[in-house]
C-alpha positions as CSV (number, residue, x, y, z in Angstrom):
1,M,-11.6,31.1,-16.8
2,I,-12.9,28.8,-14.2
3,R,-10.4,28.6,-11.3
4,K,-9.9,25.2,-9.6
5,G,-8.2,24.0,-6.6
6,F,-7.7,20.5,-5.4
7,K,-5.5,18.4,-3.1
8,M,-3.7,15.1,-3.4
9,K,-1.5,13.0,-1.2
10,L,2.4,12.0,-1.7
11,Y,3.6,9.0,-0.2
12,D,6.6,9.6,2.3
13,G,10.1,9.8,0.9
14,F,9.0,10.9,-2.8
15,E,9.2,14.6,-2.5
16,E,12.2,14.9,-4.7
17,E,10.9,12.1,-7.2
18,Y,7.6,14.2,-7.7
19,E,9.2,17.3,-8.3
20,K,11.7,15.6,-10.7
21,R,8.9,13.8,-12.8
22,H,7.0,17.1,-13.2
23,N,10.1,19.1,-14.1
24,E,10.7,16.5,-16.8
25,L,6.6,16.5,-17.8
26,W,6.2,14.8,-21.2
27,H,5.5,16.9,-24.1
28,E,2.3,14.9,-25.0
29,M,1.2,15.6,-21.5
30,R,1.7,19.3,-21.7
31,E,0.0,19.4,-25.0
32,M,-3.1,17.5,-23.7
33,I,-3.5,19.9,-20.8
34,H,-3.4,22.8,-23.0
35,S,-5.8,21.3,-25.7
36,H,-8.2,20.3,-23.0
37,G,-8.5,24.1,-21.7
38,G,-5.7,23.9,-18.8
39,H,-3.8,26.7,-18.2
40,N,-1.7,28.6,-15.4
41,Y,-1.3,25.0,-13.7
42,S,0.5,25.1,-10.2
43,I,1.1,22.2,-7.7
44,F,2.4,23.0,-4.3
45,L,3.6,20.6,-1.5
46,D,3.2,20.9,2.3
47,R,6.2,18.9,3.4
48,D,4.6,18.5,6.9
49,T,1.8,16.7,5.7
50,L,2.8,15.6,2.2
51,T,-0.3,17.1,1.0
52,L,-0.2,18.5,-2.6
53,Y,-2.4,21.7,-3.5
54,G,-3.0,22.0,-7.2
55,Y,-4.5,25.1,-9.0
56,I,-5.4,25.1,-12.6
57,E,-7.4,27.5,-14.6
58,I,-9.7,25.9,-17.3
59,E,-12.0,27.0,-20.0
60,D,-14.6,24.5,-19.8
61,E,-15.5,21.9,-17.3
62,E,-16.7,19.4,-19.7
63,L,-13.7,19.7,-22.1
64,W,-11.4,19.4,-19.0
65,A,-13.3,16.3,-17.8
66,K,-12.6,14.6,-21.0
67,S,-8.8,14.8,-20.6
68,A,-9.2,11.9,-18.1
69,D,-10.0,9.7,-21.1
70,T,-7.0,10.3,-23.1
71,E,-4.3,7.7,-23.5
72,I,-1.7,10.1,-22.4
73,C,-3.3,10.9,-19.1
74,R,-4.0,7.4,-18.3
75,K,-0.2,6.6,-19.0
76,W,0.9,9.5,-16.9
77,W,-1.4,8.2,-13.9
78,D,0.3,4.8,-14.3
79,Y,3.7,6.4,-14.3
80,M,2.9,8.4,-11.0
81,A,1.0,5.7,-9.3
82,D,4.1,4.4,-7.3
83,I,4.6,7.5,-5.5
84,M,1.1,9.0,-4.5
85,E,-2.3,7.9,-3.2
86,T,-4.2,6.5,-6.2
87,N,-7.8,5.2,-7.0
88,P,-8.2,1.7,-8.5
89,N,-7.6,3.1,-12.0
90,N,-4.5,4.7,-11.0
91,S,-6.0,8.3,-11.1
92,P,-4.8,10.4,-8.1
93,V,-7.2,10.5,-5.1
94,S,-8.1,14.3,-5.7
95,V,-10.2,16.2,-3.2
96,D,-11.8,19.5,-4.7
97,L,-11.2,22.6,-2.6
98,A,-13.9,25.3,-2.3
99,P,-12.8,28.9,-3.3
100,V,-13.3,31.3,-0.6
101,F,-11.4,34.3,-1.6
102,H,-9.6,35.7,-4.9
103,L,-8.0,39.0,-5.7
104,D,-6.9,39.9,-9.2
């Protein structure tokens, strides 16, 4: 497994809505994540800065990158675009984090 960490930015006032939408994650989105090798996915919120920190374990970088080309992923991006920072195609602005420590 490849461990990936990243950060994103939530708009002010949308903390509860972000959590609600993820608690109601669409079945199709859940299936797409798993079928593209994503496992053990967590997102954490720093309420002081509204920075979201994501962690996911993936099987293969190339397979995971293909998830962005799926219809359900693009639909999810459109659904989330009103509450977080996004790129022109509505994908979340996401910055990879460098791994510095891991302990099993």
